[in-house]
Each structure stands twice: as structure tokens, then as C-alpha cells.
N, C-alpha and C positions, 0 to 999 in steps of 0.2 A: 326396441320399437321402435325406426325409423319413422318418417312421415312417408312414404310412400309405402307402409304396409297398412297406412288408415286407408288408403286412396279403395276407390269403387272402384271396379277394373276398364271403367270408361274414363278415367284418368290416369288409372295409371298406362292406358295404351299407348296415349300423346306425351304425357309427360314423364314416366320411370325414365333413369339413366340421367339424363340434361344437364347436364353442371355447365354452366357456358363460359367459356370463355374470355379472358380479356375484353376481347370486341362488345363483349353484349349480344350476341347475335338471338334470335327471337328461336329460327329454327334449326337443327340439330346441325354441325357443323360438320362437313362432308375432307374426311384427313385424307388425300392422296399423294398419300407417298410409303414410298418402300423402307426407309429409314429413320433415326429420330438421331438429333443432332445431341452432343453430353457439355456439360460445363469444362471434366475434367476425364484427364486419363480413372484418374478413379472414381468416379463416376462412373465409368462406363467398365468399370471390373465390381461395383457394386449392384448394376443394372443387369448386368450379365450371370451375375455367380446366385442371385433373386435376394442378395440385401439390402436392398433397396428397392422399392419399388418403384413401375414408371413405365416408358415407355423403350423399347431397344428396339424391335422389329417387324415390321407387317406381317411377316408372318405367323405371330402369336399374342403381338402384340398393335393394337390399331386404336386411336378412342375411339372413334364409328362403331365399329364393331363391338365398342365396349360397353357405347352406351343400347349395343342392341340387343345385347346380351343378358344387360340386367333391367331391361325393359321384359325381358319373353320373362327372365325368370321368378320376376315378381306378377308376371300377370297367374305363372304354371302353379303361383306360391312354390317356388322354390329356393337353394340358396345362391346353387349359380348356373351358371350357363357358361355353354361351350358353343359357339357360332361355328359349322363346315358351308368347302366348298357347296357341298348337298348332299340331298337327306341319303342317299345312299355310302357320300363319306362319314357323314352324322353313327351309322350302322356297324360302319368299318372300324370306323377309332373307337368306337366302344367296346368292339372285338379283339381290335387288337391290343387293350389299355387295357381289360378286365379277364383275357384268355389269357391261356397255357398250353401249351402241348399236354395233351392227355384229361382236360379238363371235357365237359357234359355240357350242353343244353341243349334245354325244353322246347321247342316251340309251335305255335302256331300252325295246320295245317294250312291256311285260313290268311292267307302274307301274298303282299302284293307279292310277283312274279320271280323280281331280280334280289328281294330278298333271299328269299329259297334258296335261289341260284348262289351266293353268296354263302351260306351255311352251307350247302350237298357242296361247291365246288369247288370252294376256295379255299376254306376255315377247314374241312375234312383237309387238305395236304399237307395241313402245321396239325395233324391229327387232337384236332378238335371234333368228337361225333356230337351228334344231331337226331337230336327223337322229333319227329311229326306227331300233329296232334291233334284228337278234336277240339276247335274251338271251345265250344263252349259244356265240353264233356271235363266237369273237375275232376270225379274219380280218374278220366285216365292219366287229368295233369300229374295227377296224385303218385299216382302209382308209378308215372314213366320219370319220378323225378330219384336219381339217387346219389348216390354220397357224393364225388366227383362234378354234379351238377352247378353251376357257377350262375348261370342266372333264368329267370322262365320270359319272351321275348312272346309280342304280339300285337293286334293289331286289334282294335273294339271301340266304333264297325268295324268288319274287316274288308277288304276288298276283292273282292265287287260287289258280294253279296252280302252285306253291311252285318253280320251275326257279327254280336253283344255276348259277352260273357259279366259273368260280378266281379266286379273287384275285388273288390272288397271280399270276398270270397277266394278269393283264388290268393289276393293277400295272407290271409290266414293260414293257408297249406304254405306256403312259397317259408314264411315267416319259421316257424313251427318245422319247416325243412331246414332252414338256414341256407337259402339260396336269396338272392337277388328276385325282382319283379320289374321286368321292364316290358312301360309300351308305346307305343308307336302312334303316338290322339291325333296325328294327320289329319281326318275326317274329323273330326268334332272340335280340336282346335280351342286350346283352355276357357273360349265361352263359352262350352256347349258341356264342357265336360272340363275335367282335373285330374286328376290320373295320382297324381301324389294326394291329395286327399282321401282321398276309395284306400289308399294300401299303395301305392307303386314305391319302391324306393331311386325309381327313373323315367323318367320318358322325352321320347326322340323325334322330333317333326324332320318333315319334308317342308321346309321354308320358302321352296316355288311352288305352293300351293296355296292354298287358302291367307296364309299369314303375308307374300304376300298379292294374290287376290286377284291381279293381270295380265299373269303370262308373260312376266317381264325378266323376268331375272334367275338365277337355280344359288340355292345356299341349301340347308341341314342344322340343326341341332341339336345339345345333347343338355337335357336339364335335367337338376337330380341335389344331392348333399355336397357341398363347396369338398371336407372334405376329403370326401371318393375322389371325385372329380380331378380337384387337382394334383390328387395324390398318383391313381393311375390313366387315366385319361388328356390329360393336357401334356403332360409329357409329349405324346405319343401326339400328338396335333403337334406341338413344339418339334417338331426331329422329321416326322415325316408328310412334314404341310397339305393338311390338304385344309386349307383356312377358306376360308369365308372373305371376301372379295370387298374393300370398305364404301365402293361405289356397290354396289348389291346387297352389303347392312343400313348405307343410307335408303336406298331405295325400301327393304323394307320395313322398314319406321316407318315410314308413310303408309305401307300397306294395314301394318299397326294400328294405327293412328282412327281407318279407319272402320277394324275387324268387327266391331259386335254388332253394326249397323248393316255392313252384308249380311254373317255368319244368319243375323235374322230375316233378311229377303230371300238368303238364300233356303231356310225353312220353312216358310210360308211357300215358297213359289216350288219346291222339289214336295211336297203334302199333298197340291194339289194335284200337280202331274201324275202323281202313282194314283190318288182318288179315283183318276178322268181312264190310267190305263189300265187302274180293274178293272171297271169298265168292259175295257170295250174286248168287242166279241176276234178277235185277234193277235190276245197275249193270251197267254197260259196264266205268270204267274207270274207276280211283281215282288221284289226281294225295296221294303222302305223299312226300316221300325218305327216313323208312324202309324204305321196301318193298322187295326187288331188283328191282322191277319199275318204276321209278323210274330215267327218263331217267341221271342225277344221283344213283344212291346209291351208290357210291363216293366220287365228288366230296364228298356227304354226312358221309361217315364219316373224309372225312379234314381236315375242311373248320370241321367243328364239334362240339360234344358231345356234340351232342341234334339229335334232327330236327321234334323242336317241335312246337306245338301244331294246327295251320290241316289240315284235310286240307275235303280239294273231290274229288267227283264226280260222276261221266254215268252218269243216268238211261236204261232205256230211255222211249219216249211220247214225249220232244223236252219242248217248253215246261213242257204240260200236265202230262209225267208230274212235272215236275222242281218245279212248284206243290200240288202233291197232294200231296207228301208235305211239301210245306212245310207245309203248311196241314191238314194231318191232326196233325200235334205238337198236345201238349195243353198240355206245359207246357215244352220250350225258348225262349227268346225269337229274336223270330222280327225281326229288329234287324241292321243292317250294322257294327254295333260290331264288337271284336274282342280277343281277350286277357282276356279277362272269368274268375273262376269260376265265372259263368255258363255255361254252354254259351246258344252263338249261332248262329243257322243263315238263311244269304241265299244268294239268288236275284243273281249276280253281275248279269247282263246286264240285269236291269231295275234293279237298285238301286247297286252303286258303281260301276259300269262303266256303268249307262243313257244319260247324258246324252252316251258318245260313240258315233259310227256304226255301222252297223250290221256298216260295212265296216274298222274300225278292233279294233271285235270279235273280229271274225272275223282277221285278223291275232293280236289274242290271246292267241288261243286260248280262247276264252272264248263259249264255247253256252250257246242257249236249254235245252240241259237239263244245265246244268253247277247243281249243287248249293255250297257251300260250307257248312263247320263248323268256328266254332271251341271247342275239345272245352276244357271246364273240368271242375275238380272231384266235379260229380257221381260218383257210387257210374257204372261206365261197361255194369251192366245193364243199369240204366236206361235213359242213354242210348240201346241199342241198341234196350232193348224201344219206346223214341217214334221208332225211324226205323223198325220194321217196320211201325209202323201204316199209315205210309206208304206203302211200298214195296209191301207187301199190295194198297193199290187202285189199281196200277199194273199 
């Protein structure tokens, strides 16, 4: 067991992965180089063939990216991390590495819209079949698994309704059926939830969200067993080039340093906002795991160390009412990104899930009067005042 395995999360988020160069730097170095120089033709051959470890080309080996990979793996409790160009690139790399023609995947119906499209519109072109099930229905998950099912894929909490599945129970089903369990941990981050410890095989991230935390860069990551990732997924990254840039990796490293502090603050603000919205007469329903009214509130208390920073709610007046609330805000950021220190607000039915059919949206519970807020770190009273303006217009 190495020293990093003994560290608490806060320490690992600041220290893991960094081995000082001969220059003796305190901050992580930024290696802005496309290639690396070899001492000889023999060393070049050994590096390219994999006989000798070391840097080859920044598409698949870069010291700054490696620090980020090792640090996130330490936070998630995984053996290996592969960094990618975006969260969707992480999911694509996962699919291209693990799946082949004739395979089957079971997915939660409560997924980010582009993830649904990836499986429906693109993986299907290569002969991969996908079955979608209700996230919280364990019987539906088990019934959907076939002999050729390669993995189960889900988000918990889900986007945007914050539904939660019992990961340990689903892991038991997955192992009994001989499939892999893949969890998108973007809403919780390893600060609030560690799926690998709850039985998941692989975790994926959009580093763009909370891992960065300030809306600066786009990136993604896959965390899991070293042997599996090296054998199945890393070869696709090396060949396909869905690589994280060194600069973005360096920015994400700075984000990880404050991740625990930010997630705790997001949770505090989000819980207070959810309680306030639930008591508002113009709000029909609030979706937030920290509320006792949430269907999986007790599961969230057991499975997570906090309830997260995403609050979704339905307002009176349908789509027009939802748009009035959004358009009446003066400084909340109207954007589909989330996980930022700035509070963001969006209308999922016409943005994040707008490319899904109306039938698909309704089956996922995404109504036209639904608003999603990624609660930032501004003063909570100021956030409430912003929303009051719009709710008065309904």
C-alpha cells in the first residue's frame, strides 16, 4: 500500500500524482509539448512498443495528464484513470473499447440527452442494441439483461430529476448476471459518492462540471480496474485520439484542490434553495434528494455523504411559466452547463434533452414546466431574490 492510499480525500485531492521534476517545483508542471525526445533509436523502439515505460506522444502519454489521472483515480478509489477530451468522449471511448457488433447494453432511461443519442443513433449503427429501463426499478434491470449484455450504464443521481438507484443492490444483480456496472458520477463526484466502493466496476466523469468547478475547460475521465482499462479502453484512446489536452488537465488539477470545500458549499446552498422552492405557491414539485419528499431520500442518506448541488422543479403555467422564470432572472447564468461556482439555470426540455423526442422526454419524466438549477456559491438570499422575480410573473 502506497502513501497515497493512506491519505484522506482532501490530501489526495491536493497531493496525489505529483512527482517533482529535477526543477523542484511546488505546483504541478504544465507540459505543453506534442512529442518527447528519445536518447536513442533503441529507446524510441522500446517506448513505442511498450517494452519501456515513458512518454511517447501527448495524444496518449503526457506527464500533466498523468498527474490528473492518478489524482482522480486516488479520489475514486480506483486502480487506473484514463483522461479524455470531454465527458462524452469518455463514454464513447468506453463503448468503443468494450463493445463489439452483436453486444447488448442496458441503460437507465434517466440519462443526459446526448448519452441517449450516443447509444440510440451511433452505437446502433455498429450493431449494438440498447434497452432502456427505469433507473429505480431493480426488477426491470434484471429482466432486461441478456446473455450478450456487456454492461449496465446509469447516472445516479440522474439528470435532471435526481433519481437515485441502490448501487449495491444493482451491483449484486450485475455480478450475478456476469455484466459490468458503469456509473456516471458527475453529480456527486467522489466527495459525495464513491461508486467503486459500492460495487460498480467503472466510473465515468465529465470533468467539465464539478471537477473543474469554474466553467473553464472541457474534459472527461474513466476510472476502473487497471487491467481492464489498459487492455480494452486505452488502445482506443491511443488510436482514436479522444485525448485530454495538457492545459485542461492542469486546470482540472487546480479544480480538484478545492473540490471538497466546493461540494460541501454547493450542498448547503442547494438544500436551502430546495426547501424554499418547495414552500413556494407557484412551484408544483421540487426534485432534490435532500428533501424528505424525494422518493429516494433515505437511500441518498445511506449511499451519499451529501445531496449535491442540482435542484430541479416544476412550476405552474407549463412551458410559458418556466420560460418566464428563466427570462426574468438578471444575473443567473442561462446555460446548460452545471457544477460551476456560478449558479446556472436551464430548461431541460428544450436544451439538454431537446434532441430527444417528446415521447422519450415524457418517459424520462421531463415535462415542459421543468427548470433545472445548478446551485452555485453565491449568497443564497440573492439566488432566491432572482427566482422570486420570475415566479411573480406566473
